[in-house]
N, C-alpha and C positions, 0 to 999 in steps of 0.2 A: 270585517269580518266576520264567521259564522261561529257563532258563540256555542259550546259546549254542550252534545245532545242530554238529555236528562237518558239515564241505564230505564231500559223495557223489565218491569220484573216478568219475567216468568211465570203464569200458572200452574203452579205446587198439579205436577202428573198424575189424576185417581187412578188409586189403583184397586183394579180383577182383580174381585176373589180367584186365587184358585181351587179349581180344585180335582182334591187326582184321588182318584183308587185308598182307599186302607187300604196294608198290601198283607191285612190277616183277609183280608175277602173271596171268602173262594165262591166259585163259579161248577157247572159242573158240567161244559157244553154237548161236551159229548159220548150224552152219556152214560159216560161212570156212573161208576155206586162210589167211588172211591171221591177221595175230591181231591179235586187241583188249581192248587192257586192261576190268580191271574197272571199271572209270570210265568207260570209250568207252560199253562194253558195256548197263549202266546206262543210258544213257543216252538210251544206242538202245532199252531198255524201257519207261524213258518216252515218250519219241517216240511209240509206235509204239502203245500205251497215251491215249493222249491222241487220236491221232489215229484210236483206232478209235471213241474217246469222241464223237469231235465227229462219225464219220460218224454210230452209232448215231444219233443225236438228232437232224440230218439227217434219217433215212431216218422218225424217227418227225412228230415232226414234218410232213413234206412226207403 
């Protein structure tokens, strides 16, 4: 009969440092004088992209 195998010890997973943008980090990506937080800037960029897509679709349909 086979002898019971020794349990294999798994090496501990190496933790990767998590890089997070500070929520109070401020950028002005649109040449705006007023302060825009990164999340607001992202929302604006997403909205602009969606708007552009919609316009293109309308132009292609016409």
